[in-house]
N, C-alpha and C positions, 0 to 999 in steps of 0.2 A: 504494500500500500504506500502510495506517495502522498505526503502531507505537505501543504504549503502553509506556513505560519506568517500572517501579516504582522510585521514588526518584530523586533527583538528587544522589547522593553521589559518592564517589570513582569507582566503576566505572560505575554507570548514568549518572551525570552526565557523565562523560567521553565514553563511547561514544555516548550519546544526543545530546550536544552536537555531536560530529563528524558524526553523521548529519544533524542539523538544519542544520549549516553547509553540508552538501552538497546541501541542498534537499529532504531527505526529510520526510514528514509525521509528526512526532513529538509526542506528548503525554506529559508527565511526571505520574505519580501520586505526589503528595507530601502531607505533613502541612500543616495550615493555616499554621503559622509559616514553613515553608520556602516555601510558595506566596507569602506576603506578601513575603518577602525577594527571591524571584525576580522578582516584579512590580516591586519597587522598584529593584533593582540589576542585573537580568538574570542569565542563567546565565553565569558567568565561569569560564574554565579557564586555568590557567597551565601551559605544557608546553614541553619542549625542542623540540617540533615546531610550535610556534606558539601564541600566546595567542589567546583569542577571548572576545567578550562578545556574547551572543545573547539575543534576545527569545524566551522559552520559553512555550509553551502548557501550562498546568497544570490538573489536576483533583484534587480531594480525594476520599477514599474514599466519602463519602456521595453523590457525584455521578457515580460511575463507571457507564457504560452499555455495552451491547454495541456492536459496529461496528468492532472492531479486527481486523487480520489477524495481527499478531504481538504478543505480550506478553513483553517482555524484562525480566528482573529478576536482580539479584545480591545478594539479601538475605543477611544472615548466617544461618547454620544455626539459631541459637537464635531467630531471628525468622521461621522458615519457616512456622509455623502461621498467624501473623497475616498474613504476606505472601500465603499462599494464599487466605485469606478476602478480602483486599483486592482481588485480581485476579479473583476468581470472577465478578463481573458481566461483566467484559470478555471472559471466556472463552466466553461464549455464542456460538452460531453456528459459524462456521468458524475461529475464532481458534486459533492455535497458541502454546503457551508455549515460550519460549526461556530456560531457567534457566542462569545463569552462576555457579552456586555451585560450591564445591570439593567433592571427594569424589563419592560415588555414592548415598549413603543418601537424599538428597532425592528421587530419582526415584521411589522406592516411594510416598512420600506424594503426589506430584503425579499419578502414574498412578492411585492409588486415588481421588483427587478428580475428575480430569478425563478419565481413560482414557489408555492408552498412546498411542493414535493422535493425541492432542492435545499430546503433550509431546516436543519435540525434545531433542537433546543439544547441549551447548555448553560451551565453556571460554573464559575470559578470561585473558589474560596481560598484566598491568599492575601497576605500583606506583602507587597513587593514593590520595589522602585528601581529606576535606572539611575545610577550614580553619575555624577559629572564625568568621571573617568571611563564610563562605558560599562562598568560592572553592574550586573543584575544582583540586587541585594534583597534577600528574603528576610522579612522583618519579624516574622513570628513562626510558630511551630506548624501552623495549618498550611497544607498544600493539597488541595483536593479539587477535582473536576467531577461534575455529574453531567451526563448527556443522555439523549434519547431521541427516538423518532417522533416527529409531529405528523407523519403520514406513513401509510403502510409501505410505500415505495422506498423508505429510508431504512427499513429493518435490516436488510442485508448489509448495508453500509455501516450501520451501527455495530453489527456483529463483527464485521471485519476490523473496525476500529478497536473494539474490545480485545480482539486477538493481538493487535499491535501493542496495546498498552500493558499486556501481561509482562510483569517484571520491571516496570518503570518505578523510579523512586519517588512516587507521589501517590496519594490515595485517589481512587476513581471509582465510579459506579455508573452502570447503564441503567436508566430508569424507564419504566413503561409510561409513567405519567410525568414527563419532564416539565410540562408547563406549571404543574403544581409546585415543583421545586423552585422554578423561576419566580413564581409569585411569593413563595415563602421568603426567599432571599430579599425580594423587593420590599416586603413589609419590614424586615429587620434593617435593611440598609437605609430606607427612607427615615426610619426612626433614629438610627445612629447618626446619619448625616445631618438630619434636621436639627437634632439636639446639640451635637458637638459644634456645628456651625453657628447656631444661635448663641450658644454659651461661650464660643471661642475657647473650648476646653475639652480635654478627654473625659471619659466616663468618670474616673475617680475624682476629678475636680468638681464636676457638677453634682455628683452624688454627695459630696461633702458639704453642700449648701442646704439651707432649710427646706427649699421646695423642689430641689432637683429631681428627687425620686418621683414625686407626685406628677411633675410635668412630663418626664420621659415616659412614664407608664400611661399617662393620658394620650400622648402622641402614639404610642404603640397600639393602644386600644382603637384609636381612630383609624390607623392604617390597616389594622386587621379587619375592621368593619368594612372598609372599602373592598378588600380582597374577598370577603364573604359575600358582599353584594354582587361582585363580579363573577361569582360562582367558583371561587378558589379559596375556600376557608382554610386557614392555617389550623393544624391540629393543636390540641391543648398541650401535648408534650413539646411541640416546637415553640409555642408561646411561653411555656414555663422556662424553657432554655433561654429564650430571648430576654425574658425578665431578669434572669440571672446575669446574663452578659451585660445588659444595659444598666444594672444597678450594683455592679461589683465594686466594693470599696477599694480605693487605691489603684484601680485599673488605669493603665496608660492607653487603653484602646480608644481609637478615634477613627473617623472616616477619612479616606484619602481626600475627600472633598474639602475637609478642613485645611489640609495642606495646600490645596489649590487656592482656597480662599485667602489664606494668610500670605501666600506668595504673590497675590494679585493676579492670578491666572484665571482662565476660563473654568467654569464648573459645569457639572452635569445636573445642575439644579432643576432645569426645566424637564429633563428626561426622567429624573428620579422623583422629584417632589411635585413639579408642576403637572406632570401627566397623572399622578395619583390624585391630586386635587381636582383635576378636570373630571376624573371618574367619580369622585365623591359628589361633585355638583350634579353630574349626570344622573346619579342614583338618589339625589335629594338628601344626602347625608350632611349632618352638621359636624364639621371637623375644624374647630377653631384653632387648635394647636398646629394642625397641618397647614391651615391657611396662613398663619403667622410665619411658619418655617419656610413655606414656598414663597411668600411675599418678600421675605428677607433676602432670599437668593435672587429673586426677580429684580429687586431694587439694586442689589449689588451688580447684576448684569447691566442694568440701565445706566448705572454710574460709570462702569467701564466703557460703555458705548459713548456716553457724553464726554468722557475724558480722553477719548481716542485710543483706548487700550485694547480694543478688539483687534485680534490678529487677522 
């Protein structure tokens, strides 16, 4: 099986490197400068589960051709349109797309371009970033992918991918109901990102305040209500786990969106929080905490636009 990984950053670089390490046939679609760096220094990952330095096969957008079986990518939502254009030549033939973006809104764009039968569902669970020196840095112990078919035509491709992933140094699972897993992560991420961005602080800091626990649990309940109204209710076991994660004393856990916000960069606020709020309004749900969190990031985006910071 031939896999094309869009990008060699925190998520794509980590999981693609682990697949390459296990002997999979992996090519990375990268920008010219990243290709030069990888050719010079190799694909380097630093992780609690073991460091690696690998020789990576790369291709730039102008040279992408058909012939791949799976196209894996974890672009930021605000780069989705350009990511779709970049992978389009590789999607010819029988290739399947495996998006590892957060939220659900990206599926509509991918389905429109390539057809639902060509777009699997997937979720990545990892904290990772690309360091200035080009090293992929794994920031926590979690490194997991779940994926699965969204159409019957994808079942054989999912089975083939499962065979390729046997023996990799990360956790993975093929799920029959992948869209439920995607919704479950959306509920958690929208709560974590909304709260840590509003408070400009990780979990342990806002939990140390007088009202932090009450506010984050209110936001979680609202987000879970939206998922339930959309037909994807999170199970009680999942919600109990989320409550523990979001209220853990002393935790340094925060959303990558907070790092984006504090660095003055673009965020996925509209994709993660705005889209969820739109669904809440569609279903007539009162979600005051979600409304505040989404409006906060919407105002931040408006300020960046006014100040000419939009790239």
